[in-house]
N, C-alpha and C positions, 0 to 999 in steps of 0.2 A: 352615822347616818344607816350603815348596813344593819347595826344592831336594832335600830329602830325599824328597819324593814322586816327584819326577821321576827321582832316581837308582834309586829302587824299580822304577819303571815301565820305565826302561832296562834294568834287569837281569832283571825278571820278567815284561814285557809280552809277549814271544813265548810263553812258557808259559801265561800267563793267556789270551791270545787264542786258543791251541790248545785250551785246556780249554773256553773258551765256544763255541768254533765246533763242536766235536764233541759237547759236552754239551747245547747249545741245544735241538737237535731232540728229545732223550730228554724233557727237563723239561717242555716245552709238552704234549707227547703224553701223558705221565703225569697233567698237569693236567687236559687234556681228557677223558682216560678217567675220572678221579674225578669230573668235573663230571657227566659222563653218568651215572654211578652214583649220585650225590647227587641228581640230578633225578629218576631213576627211583625211588629210594627214597622220595623226598618225594610223589611221584605215587602211588606204591602206598600210602602211608600215607593219602592223602586218600580213596582208593577203598576202603580197608578200614574206615575210619571212616565213610563213607557206608553201606557195607553193614551195619556194625554199628547204625548209627542207625536204619536201615529195617528191619533184623531186630528189633531192640528193640521198635519199634511194633507189629511182627507178633506178637511174645511177649506184650506187654501185652494185646493183643486175644485172644489164645489164653487168656491166664489169666481173662479176663473172661468168655469163653464157657464155661471150666470151672467158674467159680463159679456160674454161671447154670444149667449141666447139674445141678451137685450140688445146688443148691436146689430144682431141679424132679425130682430122682431120675431123670434122663433116662439111658437106655442109651448116649448117646453119651460118657458122662462118661470111660470107658476109653479110647477111640480118640482123644479130644482130649488126655488126659493123655500118650497115647504120642507124639502129634505135638509137643506142648509140650516134652517131653524131647529131642527130636531138635533142635528149635530153641535151647532151653537149651545143649545140648552145642555147637552151631555157634557161638553167642555166645561160649562159654568159648574155643573154638578161635580165633575171631577176636580175641579180647583178647589171647590168646598171641602171635598174629602181629603185633598192634599193638605189643606190648611189645618182640618181637624187632626188628622194623623200626625202632622208635625207637633202639634199641641201635645197629643197623647206621647209622643216620643220623648218630648222635652220633659214632660211629668215622670214618665218612666225612668229617664235619665237621671233627674234628680232622686228619684227612689232608690234606684241602684246605688247611687253616689253614698247616700244616706246608709244603706244596708251594708255595704263594703266597709265604710267608716266604722259601724257599730261592730263588725265582726273582727276589724282589725284591732280595735280598742280591746275588744273581749280577750284576744289573744296576747296582746301586749301585756295584760293584766298578770299573765303567767311568766313574763320574761325574768323577773326578779326573785321568782320563787325558787330557792335553792334546791328543794326537792325535785324539781323538774329539770335541773341543768342538764341531765343527759339527753333531754330532747331538745336543747336550745336550737340546734342546727335546724332540725326538722321544723321547729317553731318559725325560724327565720324564712325558710323556704316557703311555709305557708303564707306568712305576713307579706313577703315579697310578691308571690303570686296574687294577692288580693290588692296589693297596691298597684301592681300594674293594671289590673282589671279596673280599679278606681279610676286611674289615670286615663284610661280609655274613654271613660263616659265623663271626664271633666268638662266644664264649660268650654266652648270652642272660642277661640279668638275671633274677633270680628273685624272686617276691613272698616276704615273710618267711613262716615256717612256723608264726607264732603271731600272735595279736591284739595289735599295739603298745600299745594303750590299757590292756589287762589287766595287762601288766607294771608299768605306772607305779602301779598300786593295791597293789602288794607293799610291805609295812612290815616290815622284818627285826626291829623292836623289839617286835612284837606276840607272836610265838610263844614260849612258854614252853618248848618242847622243843627241846633243841640240834639233834636229827636233823631236825626241820622246818626249822630255820633253814638247816641244810646244805643240804637240797633245794632251798629257795629261792635260796640263794646260787649253788649250782650251775647252777640254771636260768637265773640272770641272767647268769652267767660265760659260759654257752652261747651265750645270746642276743647278747652283746656280740661273741663270736667270730663269729657270723653276721654281725653288721652290720660287723665288721671286713673280712671277706670281700667284701661288697657294696661297701664303699667302694673296696678295691683293684681291683674289676672295673669301678667306675664312673669311676675315676680311669685306668684302662687305656684305656677307651673315650674320654674326653676327650682323652688324649694322642693317640690314633690319629686322631681328628676332627680335631685341631689339625694333624697331620701332613699330612693329606688337604688341608685348608684351605690350608696353606702351599704344597703343590704345585700346588693348583687354581690358585692366585694366579698363579704362574709360566706354567702352561699357558694361563691366560685372557690374560696379558700377550702371549705368544707368538702366540695367536690373532688378537688385536687387531691386531698388527704385520702378520700376514699377510693379514687382512682388508682392511687400509688398503692393501696391494699388490694387491687383488683376485685373491687366489692361494689362499684358503681352500678354495674348493670343490673345486679340483684337488687339493690336498694331503690334506685329511681325510675328505671325503665318502666316499670308496671304504673307509675303514676300518671304518665302520659301529659303532664303538664305543658312541657316543652323538652325538646333534645338537648340533653346535657353533656353527651360525650362525643368524641371523635374530634378531628382538627377543626370542624366547622362548628363545634359546639358554642362557642363564646360569641361567633357572630349570630347564631340562631337565638342565643338568648337575649342578645341587643337587638334584633332586628326590630324596627319601628315601623317600616313600610306596610307590613301585611294587615295589620288591624288599626293603624291611627293615620292613614294617609289623608283624612279630611281634616283633622287636627292641624298636621304639619302644613298642608296646603293653604289653610286660611292664614295661618302665621306668616307663611311665606308670602302671601298676597299683601298682608299688611307691611311686612318687611319691604316689599318692593314699592309700596305706596310712599314710603319714605326714604327712597334712595337718595335724596339730597342730603341726608342726615346721617350718612355712613360714619362710623367712628375709625375707619380704617383699620379695624381689626382684621386680620387675614381669615377668611372664612371659606376659602376655596370658591367654588362657582355657586353662590348664593343668589345672584343678581337676576336671574332669570327661572321661571317655572321649568322650562325645557332642561336646565342644567342639572336638575335634581333627579335622580335615579331612585324613585321611592321603594323599588324592590330591595335595596341594599341601604336605605336610609336608617342610620342607627340612632339609638337614644343620645349618644354623644353628639352626633350630627345635630339633632334636634336641639339638644342643650345648648350648643354653639349659636345655633339660629336665634334662640330665645334671648342669649345675652347680647347679641348684636342688635337684635329688634328692641331690647329694653333700653339700649343705649340711644338708638335712633328715637325712640319715643321721648326719652328724656330731652335730647337736644331739640327736638321739635316743640316741645312744651315751653323751653326756654325761649325760643324764637318767638312763639306767639305771645308769651309773658313780656316780653321786652317790647312788643308792639303796643301792648295794653298799658303797659307802665309809662310809656311816653305821653299818655292823655292825662296823667295824674300830676 
């Protein structure tokens, strides 16, 4: 197999290196541009949400003043109403802008995910090239950095669109009307499809984390070797990607809370929705949002959470499927 790869490299290496040489400046620039766009949109969304929240408090105060003016038959009622209409219109406008910005963020997220994936694939084309073996550690470092970035823009876990406990109360043997039975059956089928989608998403995140952890171990080993030779500061500190030295180095590399709080929070909310379906796997204090210190939440913590979440989703799906099967 290796001879086959080497023959392939001999035949196609010049063309491959030509493509990578001339394409490399283009793709990183596209990534940088999209990252700026993504960050700008997220900052804009925060500003719009803050403006909306502030204006909503102002609108509620205006509404209170209007009610007081009406109760006292005040002459100011009409002018207060006019001001409230202006505020209401602005609130609707901001809501529309928030919706539009969220749509742009989602489009940018997908674009970044695709760009990161393309760059990762292009670097992995170099992994089996013997002539580049001397740079394999640096290659792993760059791939790991890109995989971590890609993971930060992965599709977020969503909470269930219904109350899980309520569906467990359905008894398809109770209704006497066949149309009512069909409605309940369709609802259960739809719920199971939603669970399947969540399981696929969770498995995908688990695979990505395992991939990151595998590469991280390779990078850690390389760093340990370099540190042993007292050369790590010269080789890596200038890259500025993340801190790699010192007693806190490993925690800093694995820190999850700083950039991925939203992803972890959503997964934890879904995890808590399915509290009845615990697999009894010891996960520490994962049962309440308050128990999680996201400042020190690591990739391993999140991996454990996803494994438990996947188990709960599977158990819940089986419970719904059993209810559905009783009608067959």
